[in-house]
C-alpha positions in Angstrom: -23.6 -21.4 -44.7 -22.8 -20.3 -41.1 -22.2 -16.7 -40.2 -19.7 -17.0 -37.3 -18.3 -13.6 -37.5 -21.8 -12.2 -36.5 -21.7 -14.6 -33.5 -18.2 -13.4 -32.5 -19.1 -9.7 -32.6 -22.3 -10.1 -30.6 -20.0 -12.0 -27.8 -17.6 -9.0 -28.1 -20.0 -6.6 -27.4 -21.5 -8.3 -24.6 -18.1 -8.9 -23.1 -17.3 -5.1 -23.4 -20.7 -4.1 -21.8 -19.8 -6.2 -18.8 -16.5 -4.6 -18.2 -17.4 -1.6 -16.0 -14.8 -0.2 -13.8 -15.1 -1.2 -10.2 -16.4 1.6 -7.9 -13.7 3.4 -5.6 -13.2 2.6 -2.1 -15.0 5.1 0.4 -15.2 4.1 4.0 -13.8 2.1 6.8 -16.1 -1.1 5.5 -13.7 -1.2 2.6 -10.6 -1.8 4.9 -11.2 -5.3 5.4 -9.0 -7.9 3.2 -5.4 -8.5 2.2 -3.6 -5.5 0.9 -0.1 -5.7 -1.0 2.2 -2.5 -1.1 3.0 -1.0 -4.3 4.9 2.0 -3.5 6.3 3.8 -0.5 7.0 7.7 -0.2 9.2 8.6 2.8 9.3 12.2 3.5 11.9 13.6 5.9 11.2 16.7 8.2 13.1 19.0 5.8 10.8 17.8 3.1 12.9 15.6 0.9 11.0 12.7 -0.5 12.0 9.3 -1.5 9.5 7.3 -3.4 10.1 3.9 -4.6 8.4 0.8 -5.9 8.4 -1.9 -3.2 8.6 -4.9 -5.5 12.3 -3.9 -6.7 13.4 -3.9 -3.0 11.1 -6.5 -0.9 7.6 -6.8 -0.2 4.9 -5.5 2.2 1.5 -7.1 3.0 -1.4 -5.7 5.2 -4.3 -7.9 6.1 -7.4 -6.6 8.1 -9.7 -9.3 9.0 -13.4 -9.2 10.1 -12.5 -10.3 13.7 -10.6 -7.0 14.1 -7.3 -8.8 13.8 -4.5 -7.8 11.4 -1.3 -8.7 10.3 1.5 -6.1 9.1 4.8 -7.0 7.5 7.6 -5.2 5.5 10.7 -6.8 4.3 13.5 -5.0 2.4 15.6 -7.5 0.6 18.1 -4.9 -1.2 19.4 -1.6 -0.1 17.0 1.3 -1.2 19.5 3.8 -2.6 18.4 7.3 -3.5 20.5 9.2 -6.2 20.3 12.9 -6.1 22.0 15.5 -8.2 23.5 18.6 -6.4 25.6 21.1 -8.5 25.7 18.9 -11.3 27.2 15.8 -9.2 25.3 12.8 -8.6 25.6 11.1 -5.1 23.7 8.0 -3.6 22.3 7.7 -0.3 21.0 4.7 1.1 17.3 5.2 2.5 16.7 1.7 3.9 19.2 -0.8 4.1 18.8 -4.6 3.0 17.4 -6.5 5.9 15.1 -4.0 7.2 12.0 -5.8 8.5 8.9 -4.9 10.4 6.2 -7.5 11.4 3.2 -6.8 13.5 0.1 -8.8 14.4 -2.5 -8.3 16.8 -5.9 -6.3 16.9 -6.9 -3.0 15.3 -9.8 -0.4 15.5 -10.7 2.0 12.9 -12.8 5.0 12.1 -13.3 6.9 9.0 -9.6 8.1 9.0 -7.7 6.5 11.4 -6.5 2.8 12.3 -5.1 2.1 15.6 -3.0 -1.1 16.0 -2.6 -3.0 19.1 -0.4 -5.9 19.9 -1.8 -9.4 20.9 -2.1 -8.3 24.3 -4.2 -5.1 23.2 -1.5 -2.8 24.0 -1.7 0.3 21.6 1.4 0.4 19.5 0.8 2.5 16.3 -1.9 4.8 14.7 -2.0 5.1 11.0 -4.0 8.0 9.5 -5.6 6.7 6.0 -7.5 7.6 3.0 -8.5 6.1 -0.2 -7.5 7.3 -3.6 -9.9 5.5 -5.9 -9.4 1.7 -5.3 -5.8 2.5 -3.2 -5.5 2.5 0.2 -2.9 5.1 1.5 -1.8 4.7 5.2 0.3 7.6 6.6 2.4 7.6 9.8 5.7 8.9 11.2 8.5 7.0 12.5 11.0 7.4 15.6 13.1 10.1 13.3 10.0 12.0 12.3 10.1 10.9 8.8 6.4 10.7 7.3 5.7 7.5 5.5 3.0 7.2 2.8 2.3 3.5 1.9 0.1 2.7 -1.1 -1.6 -0.5 -0.9 -3.8 -2.4 -3.4 -6.3 -5.0 -2.5 -5.9 -8.6 -3.4 -9.0 -9.8 -5.4 
């Protein structure tokens, strides 16, 4: 008589013991790799916040390579509309219009809290502050309208 339930139980225990959570990201050495955006928070100067999951409206990717090159793209395929209630009435405001695109590639440098992006001619074009929240990369920058953008990225494995 074969006692297979015991073998399956032993296999299950071995499997569970090997499932340890991955360590959090902590420093600039963790920046390299391909990142996919999950959510974006846009904060206006008067502290209004629009927070949305990018997959509902388009996509965003950020790749930082070992040779100090990068590729960054955001593509909005449908309007990002924020609905807000004021005095019992709901109104909608378009935050980003369909067709919004941002694409950059070139070179980067990074320290423990700042990523500086350069174009292919090594001319500085943007600075993003960054920090890690467990295994999520959060980049923070301002646009031409002085809105603060917080973009939450997850590393592709």
